[in-house]
C-alpha positions as CSV (number, residue, x, y, z in Angstrom):
1,M,-53.1,114.6,245.6
2,S,-52.6,111.9,248.2
3,P,-49.1,111.7,249.8
4,G,-46.9,109.3,248.0
5,A,-49.1,109.1,244.9
6,V,-46.6,111.0,242.8
7,R,-44.3,108.8,240.7
8,V,-41.8,110.5,238.4
9,R,-38.7,109.4,236.5
10,F,-35.4,110.5,235.2
11,A,-34.4,108.4,232.2
12,P,-30.9,109.3,230.8
13,S,-29.2,107.6,228.0
14,P,-25.7,106.5,229.0
15,T,-24.0,107.7,225.9
16,G,-21.9,110.6,227.4
17,R,-21.6,113.1,230.1
18,L,-24.5,114.6,232.1
19,H,-25.5,117.9,230.5
20,V,-26.7,120.7,232.7
21,G,-30.1,120.5,230.8
22,G,-30.4,116.9,231.8
23,A,-29.3,117.7,235.3
24,R,-32.1,120.3,235.6
25,T,-34.6,117.7,234.3
26,A,-33.4,115.3,237.0
27,L,-33.6,118.1,239.6
28,F,-37.1,119.2,238.7
29,N,-38.3,115.6,238.9
30,W,-36.5,115.0,242.2
31,L,-37.8,118.2,243.8
32,F,-41.4,117.4,242.6
33,A,-41.2,113.9,244.1
34,R,-39.7,115.1,247.4
35,H,-42.2,118.0,247.7
36,H,-45.1,115.6,247.3
37,G,-43.6,112.7,249.3
38,G,-43.5,110.6,246.1
39,T,-41.1,108.3,244.3
40,L,-38.3,109.1,241.8
41,V,-37.4,106.3,239.4
42,L,-34.0,106.2,237.7
43,R,-34.4,104.4,234.4
44,I,-31.4,103.8,232.1
45,E,-32.3,104.1,228.4
46,D,-29.5,102.1,227.0
47,T,-30.9,100.8,223.7
48,D,-28.4,102.7,221.6
49,L,-26.0,99.8,221.7
50,Q,-23.2,101.5,219.7
51,R,-22.9,104.5,222.0
52,S,-24.2,103.3,225.4
53,T,-21.6,102.2,227.9
54,R,-21.6,101.1,231.6
55,E,-18.7,103.6,232.1
56,A,-21.0,106.4,231.0
57,E,-23.8,105.1,233.2
58,H,-21.5,105.1,236.2
59,A,-20.4,108.6,235.4
60,L,-24.0,109.8,235.2
61,V,-24.9,108.1,238.5
62,G,-21.8,109.7,240.1
63,D,-22.8,113.2,238.8
64,L,-26.4,112.8,240.2
65,R,-25.0,111.7,243.6
66,W,-22.6,114.6,243.6
67,L,-25.6,116.9,243.1
68,G,-27.4,115.2,246.0
69,I,-30.1,113.8,243.8
70,D,-31.1,110.4,245.0
71,W,-33.8,108.0,243.7
72,D,-36.1,105.4,245.2
73,E,-36.1,102.8,242.4
74,G,-33.4,102.1,239.8
75,P,-30.8,99.6,238.6
76,D,-28.8,99.8,241.8
77,R,-31.7,99.8,244.2
78,G,-34.2,97.6,242.5
79,G,-37.9,98.1,243.0
80,P,-41.3,96.5,242.2
81,H,-41.4,97.6,238.5
82,G,-37.9,96.6,237.3
83,P,-35.7,95.8,235.6
84,Y,-34.6,99.5,235.2
85,R,-32.4,99.2,232.2
86,Q,-34.2,99.1,228.9
87,T,-31.9,96.4,227.4
88,E,-33.2,94.1,230.2
89,R,-36.8,94.7,229.2
90,I,-36.8,93.5,225.6
91,A,-39.3,90.8,226.2
92,I,-41.8,93.4,227.7
93,Y,-41.6,95.5,224.5
94,A,-42.0,92.5,222.3
95,A,-45.1,91.4,224.2
96,Q,-46.8,94.8,223.9
97,A,-45.9,95.0,220.2
98,E,-47.7,91.7,219.7
99,R,-50.8,93.2,221.3
100,L,-50.7,96.1,218.8
101,L,-50.2,93.7,215.9
102,A,-53.0,91.5,217.0
103,G,-55.3,94.5,217.1
104,E,-54.1,95.7,213.7
105,L,-52.8,98.9,215.3
106,A,-49.3,98.1,214.1
107,F,-47.9,96.2,211.2
108,R,-44.6,94.5,210.1
109,C,-42.5,96.5,207.6
110,F,-40.0,94.7,205.4
111,C,-38.7,97.8,203.6
112,A,-34.9,97.9,203.5
113,D,-33.1,100.9,204.9
114,D,-31.6,101.8,201.5
115,E,-35.1,101.7,199.9
116,L,-36.5,103.9,202.7
117,E,-33.7,106.4,202.3
118,R,-34.2,106.6,198.5
119,K,-37.9,107.3,199.0
120,R,-37.1,109.9,201.7
121,Q,-34.7,111.8,199.4
122,A,-37.3,111.7,196.6
123,Q,-39.9,113.2,198.9
124,L,-37.5,115.9,200.0
125,A,-36.7,116.7,196.3
126,A,-40.4,117.1,195.7
127,G,-40.7,119.5,198.6
128,L,-42.7,117.1,200.7
129,E,-42.3,116.3,204.4
130,P,-40.6,112.8,204.5
131,R,-42.8,110.1,205.9
132,Y,-43.4,106.4,205.4
133,D,-45.6,105.7,202.3
134,G,-47.4,102.7,203.6
135,T,-45.8,100.1,201.3
136,C,-46.2,97.3,203.9
137,L,-49.3,98.5,205.6
138,R,-51.7,96.0,203.8
139,L,-49.5,93.0,203.1
140,P,-51.5,89.8,203.0
141,P,-51.0,87.6,206.1
142,D,-49.6,84.7,204.1
143,E,-47.0,86.9,202.5
144,I,-46.0,88.3,205.9
145,E,-45.6,84.8,207.3
146,A,-43.6,83.6,204.3
147,R,-41.2,86.5,204.6
148,R,-40.8,85.9,208.4
149,R,-40.1,82.1,207.8
150,A,-37.5,83.1,205.2
151,G,-35.8,85.2,207.9
152,Q,-36.3,88.5,206.1
153,P,-35.4,91.4,208.5
154,H,-38.4,93.7,209.4
155,T,-39.5,96.3,211.8
156,V,-42.8,96.8,213.6
157,R,-44.5,100.1,212.7
158,F,-47.4,101.9,214.4
159,H,-50.3,102.7,212.1
160,V,-51.0,106.4,212.9
161,P,-54.8,107.0,213.1
162,A,-56.3,110.0,211.5
163,G,-57.5,112.8,213.7
164,V,-56.4,115.4,216.3
165,V,-54.3,114.7,219.3
166,R,-54.9,116.8,222.4
167,F,-53.3,116.8,225.8
168,E,-53.2,119.2,228.7
169,D,-49.7,120.3,229.7
170,R,-49.1,121.5,233.2
171,V,-46.8,124.3,232.0
172,R,-48.1,125.1,228.5
173,G,-51.8,124.5,228.8
174,E,-53.7,122.6,226.1
175,I,-51.6,121.3,223.2
176,T,-53.1,120.2,219.9
177,F,-51.5,118.3,217.1
178,G,-52.9,116.9,213.9
179,S,-51.8,113.2,213.7
180,D,-51.2,113.7,209.9
181,T,-48.0,115.6,210.8
182,V,-46.3,112.2,211.3
183,G,-46.2,109.1,209.3
184,D,-46.4,105.5,210.5
185,F,-43.4,105.3,212.8
186,V,-41.2,102.4,213.9
187,L,-41.8,100.7,217.3
188,L,-39.4,97.8,217.1
189,R,-36.3,97.9,215.0
190,S,-35.2,94.8,213.0
191,N,-32.9,93.8,215.8
192,G,-35.8,93.7,218.2
193,L,-34.8,96.9,220.1
194,P,-37.5,99.5,220.8
195,T,-37.5,103.0,219.6
196,Y,-37.4,105.9,222.1
197,N,-41.1,106.8,222.0
198,Y,-42.4,103.2,222.1
199,A,-40.1,102.2,225.0
200,C,-41.0,105.4,226.9
201,V,-44.7,104.6,226.8
202,V,-44.3,101.0,227.7
203,D,-41.9,101.8,230.6
204,D,-43.8,104.8,232.0
205,A,-47.0,102.8,232.1
206,A,-45.4,99.7,233.6
207,M,-43.6,101.8,236.2
208,R,-46.8,103.6,237.1
209,I,-45.3,107.1,236.3
210,T,-47.9,109.8,237.1
211,H,-46.0,112.9,235.9
212,V,-43.6,113.2,233.0
213,I,-41.5,116.4,233.5
214,R,-39.1,117.1,230.7
215,G,-37.8,119.7,228.2
216,E,-40.1,121.3,225.6
217,D,-38.0,119.7,222.8
218,H,-39.9,116.6,223.6
219,L,-43.3,118.0,222.6
220,S,-43.2,116.4,219.2
221,N,-42.4,113.1,220.9
222,T,-45.5,113.5,223.1
223,L,-47.7,113.5,220.1
224,R,-46.5,110.0,219.2
225,Q,-46.6,108.9,222.8
226,V,-50.2,110.0,223.4
227,M,-51.3,108.0,220.4
228,L,-49.5,104.9,221.8
229,Y,-51.1,105.4,225.2
230,E,-54.5,105.3,223.6
231,A,-53.7,102.3,221.4
232,L,-52.3,100.3,224.3
233,G,-55.1,101.2,226.6
234,F,-52.8,102.8,229.1
235,G,-53.8,105.8,231.2
236,R,-51.8,108.9,230.3
237,P,-49.5,110.6,232.8
238,V,-49.6,114.3,233.4
239,F,-47.2,116.0,231.0
240,A,-45.1,119.1,232.0
241,H,-42.7,120.4,229.3
242,V,-40.3,123.0,230.7
243,S,-38.5,125.6,228.7
244,L,-35.1,125.0,227.2
245,I,-31.9,126.4,228.7
246,L,-30.3,129.1,226.5
247,G,-26.8,130.4,226.7
248,E,-26.0,134.1,227.1
249,D,-26.0,134.3,223.3
250,R,-29.7,133.2,223.5
251,Q,-28.8,130.0,221.6
252,K,-29.6,126.5,222.9
253,L,-27.0,125.3,225.4
254,K,-25.8,122.5,223.2
255,K,-24.2,119.2,224.2
256,R,-21.0,120.2,222.5
257,E,-17.4,119.4,223.5
258,G,-15.4,122.6,224.0
259,Q,-18.3,124.8,225.0
260,E,-17.5,125.5,228.6
261,G,-20.0,125.0,231.4
262,T,-22.3,122.6,229.7
263,Y,-21.5,119.4,231.7
264,V,-22.0,118.8,235.4
265,D,-18.5,117.3,235.8
266,E,-17.0,120.6,234.8
267,Y,-18.5,122.3,237.9
268,R,-17.3,119.5,240.2
269,D,-13.8,119.5,238.7
270,R,-13.6,123.3,239.1
271,G,-14.4,123.2,242.8
272,Y,-17.9,124.7,242.8
273,L,-20.2,123.5,245.5
274,P,-23.0,121.2,244.4
275,S,-25.5,123.1,246.5
276,A,-24.7,126.2,244.3
277,L,-25.4,124.4,241.1
278,V,-28.6,122.8,242.4
279,N,-29.8,126.3,243.5
280,F,-28.9,127.8,240.2
281,L,-30.5,125.1,238.1
282,A,-33.7,125.2,240.1
283,L,-34.1,128.8,239.2
284,L,-33.7,128.1,235.5
285,G,-37.4,128.1,234.7
286,W,-38.8,128.1,238.2
287,S,-39.0,130.8,241.0
288,S,-39.8,130.9,244.6
289,A,-43.0,132.7,245.6
290,S,-40.8,134.6,248.2
291,G,-38.6,136.1,245.4
292,D,-35.6,134.7,247.3
293,E,-32.7,133.5,245.1
294,I,-30.4,131.8,247.6
295,L,-32.2,128.7,248.5
296,T,-31.2,125.6,250.4
297,R,-32.2,122.1,249.3
298,E,-34.7,122.0,252.2
299,R,-36.4,125.1,251.0
300,L,-36.4,124.0,247.4
301,C,-38.0,120.7,248.3
302,A,-40.6,122.5,250.5
303,E,-41.5,125.1,247.8
304,F,-41.1,123.5,244.4
305,D,-44.2,122.7,242.4
306,L,-45.2,122.9,238.8
307,D,-47.4,125.9,239.2
308,R,-44.4,128.3,239.3
309,V,-42.6,126.7,236.3
310,S,-42.3,129.3,233.6
311,R,-42.9,129.0,229.9
312,S,-40.2,131.5,229.1
313,A,-36.7,130.3,228.0
314,A,-34.2,130.1,230.9
315,I,-30.9,131.9,230.4
316,F,-27.7,130.4,231.8
317,D,-26.1,133.6,233.2
318,V,-22.5,132.6,234.1
319,Q,-21.9,135.7,236.2
320,K,-25.1,135.2,238.2
321,F,-24.0,131.6,238.8
322,R,-20.6,132.7,240.1
323,W,-22.3,135.2,242.4
324,M,-24.6,132.4,243.7
325,A,-21.7,130.0,244.0
326,G,-19.8,132.5,246.1
327,E,-22.8,133.0,248.4
328,H,-23.1,129.2,248.9
329,L,-19.3,129.0,249.6
330,R,-19.5,131.7,252.3
331,A,-22.5,130.0,254.0
332,A,-20.9,126.5,254.0
333,D,-19.3,124.8,257.0
334,L,-15.6,125.8,257.2
335,A,-14.4,122.3,258.1
336,E,-16.3,120.7,255.3
337,L,-14.9,123.3,252.9
338,A,-11.4,122.5,254.1
339,R,-11.9,118.8,253.4
340,A,-13.3,119.6,249.9
341,S,-10.4,122.0,249.2
342,A,-7.7,119.5,250.0
343,P,-7.3,118.0,246.5
344,F,-7.0,121.5,244.9
345,L,-4.4,122.6,247.5
346,R,-2.5,119.3,247.2
347,A,-2.4,119.6,243.4
348,A,-0.9,123.0,243.8
349,G,1.8,121.8,246.1
350,L,0.2,123.5,249.2
351,D,-0.4,121.9,252.6
352,P,-4.1,121.0,252.9
353,A,-3.7,121.1,256.7
354,R,-3.8,124.9,256.5
355,G,-7.0,124.8,254.4
356,E,-9.2,126.3,257.1
357,V,-6.9,129.2,257.8
358,W,-6.6,130.0,254.1
359,L,-10.3,129.7,253.6
360,R,-11.0,132.1,256.4
361,A,-8.9,134.7,254.6
362,F,-10.0,134.2,251.1
363,R,-13.4,132.6,250.8
364,D,-15.1,136.0,250.6
365,G,-13.4,136.7,247.3
366,I,-13.8,133.3,245.5
367,A,-16.6,131.4,243.9
368,S,-15.0,128.0,243.8
369,L,-12.5,126.0,245.7
370,A,-10.3,125.6,242.7
371,E,-9.6,129.4,242.9
372,L,-8.2,129.1,246.5
373,P,-4.7,128.0,245.6
374,D,-4.0,131.0,243.4
375,R,-5.0,133.3,246.2
376,V,-2.7,131.5,248.6
377,R,0.2,131.5,246.2
378,D,-0.2,135.2,245.6
379,L,0.0,135.7,249.4
380,L,3.0,133.4,249.9
381,D,4.9,134.5,246.9
382,P,3.5,138.0,246.0
383,G,6.3,139.0,243.6
384,S,7.0,142.7,243.3
385,P,5.0,145.0,245.6
386,E,2.4,147.3,244.0
387,P,3.5,150.9,243.5
388,E,0.8,152.0,245.9
389,A,2.1,149.6,248.5
390,L,5.6,150.9,248.2
391,A,4.3,154.5,248.5
392,A,2.2,153.5,251.6
393,I,5.3,152.3,253.6
394,E,7.5,155.2,252.6
395,T,5.7,158.0,254.4
396,A,7.2,159.3,257.6
397,G,4.4,158.0,259.7
398,A,4.6,154.5,258.2
399,R,8.4,154.3,258.7
400,R,7.9,155.1,262.4
401,L,5.1,152.5,262.7
402,L,7.2,149.8,261.0
403,S,10.1,150.5,263.3
404,L,8.1,150.6,266.5
405,V,6.1,147.4,265.7
406,D,9.3,145.6,264.7
407,E,10.9,146.6,268.1
408,R,8.0,145.6,270.2
409,W,7.3,142.4,268.3
410,Q,10.5,141.0,269.8
411,T,8.8,140.8,273.2
412,H,5.5,139.5,271.8
413,A,6.4,136.2,270.3
414,G,3.6,133.7,269.3
415,L,1.2,136.2,267.8
416,D,-1.9,135.3,265.9
417,G,-3.9,137.6,263.8
418,A,-6.0,139.1,266.6
419,A,-2.9,139.6,268.8
420,F,-1.0,141.2,265.9
421,K,-3.9,143.7,265.3
422,A,-3.8,144.6,269.0
423,L,-0.1,145.2,268.9
424,L,-0.5,147.3,265.8
425,Q,-3.2,149.4,267.4
426,E,-1.2,149.8,270.5
427,C,1.8,151.1,268.5
428,G,-0.5,153.3,266.3
429,K,-1.9,154.9,269.5
430,S,1.5,155.7,270.6
431,L,2.3,157.4,267.3
432,G,-1.1,159.0,266.8
433,L,-2.0,156.8,263.8
434,K,-5.3,155.2,263.1
435,G,-7.6,154.0,260.3
436,R,-6.1,154.1,256.8
437,D,-2.8,155.6,258.1
438,L,-2.4,152.6,260.4
439,F,-3.7,149.6,258.5
440,M,-2.6,150.4,254.9
441,P,1.1,150.5,255.7
442,A,0.7,147.3,257.7
443,R,-1.0,145.5,254.9
444,A,1.5,146.8,252.4
445,A,4.4,145.6,254.5
446,L,3.0,142.1,254.9
447,T,1.6,141.5,251.4
448,G,2.9,144.1,249.0
449,R,-0.7,145.0,248.3
450,V,-3.1,147.7,249.6
451,H,-6.3,145.8,249.2
452,G,-7.4,142.3,250.4
453,P,-9.0,140.4,253.2
454,E,-9.0,141.7,256.8
455,L,-5.5,142.1,258.3
456,P,-5.9,139.5,261.1
457,L,-7.0,136.9,258.5
458,L,-4.1,137.7,256.2
459,F,-1.7,137.5,259.2
460,D,-3.0,134.0,260.1
461,A,-3.0,132.9,256.4
462,L,0.7,134.0,256.1
463,G,1.8,132.6,259.4
464,E,3.8,134.4,262.1
465,V,7.2,133.3,260.9
466,A,6.8,134.6,257.4
467,A,5.0,137.7,258.6
468,R,7.8,138.5,261.0
469,A,10.4,138.1,258.3
470,R,8.5,140.4,255.9
471,W,7.9,143.1,258.5
472,H,11.5,143.1,259.7
473,A,12.7,143.4,256.1
474,R,10.4,146.4,255.4
475,A,11.3,148.0,258.7
476,S,15.1,147.8,258.1
């Protein structure tokens, strides 16, 4: 494949929030394009006039940008094959429909919606698969013209040819459908707007799309689309239908309000790093030849190809995601994390200026930045000490340690975590204390806990003034 020859697209409908399944589709297309030095097109499929909004479009675009997915052509960037919103391409769909009508590959249908629904219910009652019965297929030309002049609403339907439809899928191999599994389907609605399958074919052909990478739930659509490619004389793209994402209950991860973790904005609002979600989504149906699971964007772009996309369903394992999110958080630049944590700290009434200090102490134990304020508050206002902590500072050795450190601290003002540790070890050496007998009482005195981050990090996170006050209170 020559460099730059690949052209793929992500074509969301702006009718709601970006689902993680849609985000994975966008990601796979983006990775494939970047791997091959190709082009990613963003196309907005906004022909559902009742549900599509510009607000939803802006939110989708914002979520894609947060993930780090960029595109080369689209509504905001333009390009040689625009416009890139379907509502701005109505004349193109009408012109292609006229071609099909002229070749008698499509026909005008004047059947009213209520009439079609009545026939559909009758077919269901008879145990038949509902499909169009061909009422308007052979209308005489003069009758068609008379009805049009009278302003009678009508759709344009594709006349499905008899036969077998075959296409090669890059993930699933050869796929075969009998065309008799579908009836003559609508291309243009009575308001002139295109249906999904028709607009897809016209747009993908016009935009020179070479590969269509999408979920396996689109396989039945591909049957219709392949027939349309043939009828319109367009070359087919390469199809690759990836497995669906299932929840831990092995059910489809639905676009349902109230089901946590199904929308991209939830992960952003909860303080997860976008690199973590990108890494996790990339591994839902694909794997690195190395077997590595923690992968940067650069490695994903270098390694991703369709050959390693699996047919098996991908399971959205929440615990695995949280593990991965923690790994990305620990590998991230501390200054960048501090900037990203500022809104979460500010919302909790904490000073964002101390973000780096708190992150040094706590980032090993969190998966998202939204979890940082709770760790900080637990340190600053720990409540009652744990029974184990109280026991740790009541031993004879601990009492001598607390007293000696308290005494010497008076001549060691301006301590940071490292200096405090040195002072503690110096006092411990004098008393013959080390290891657990030295550090557990110190931790208990400062935090009221016996477990947590390293003592110097905790000291810095607490600050010397608060640490000194707590130590003195325990030593008294």
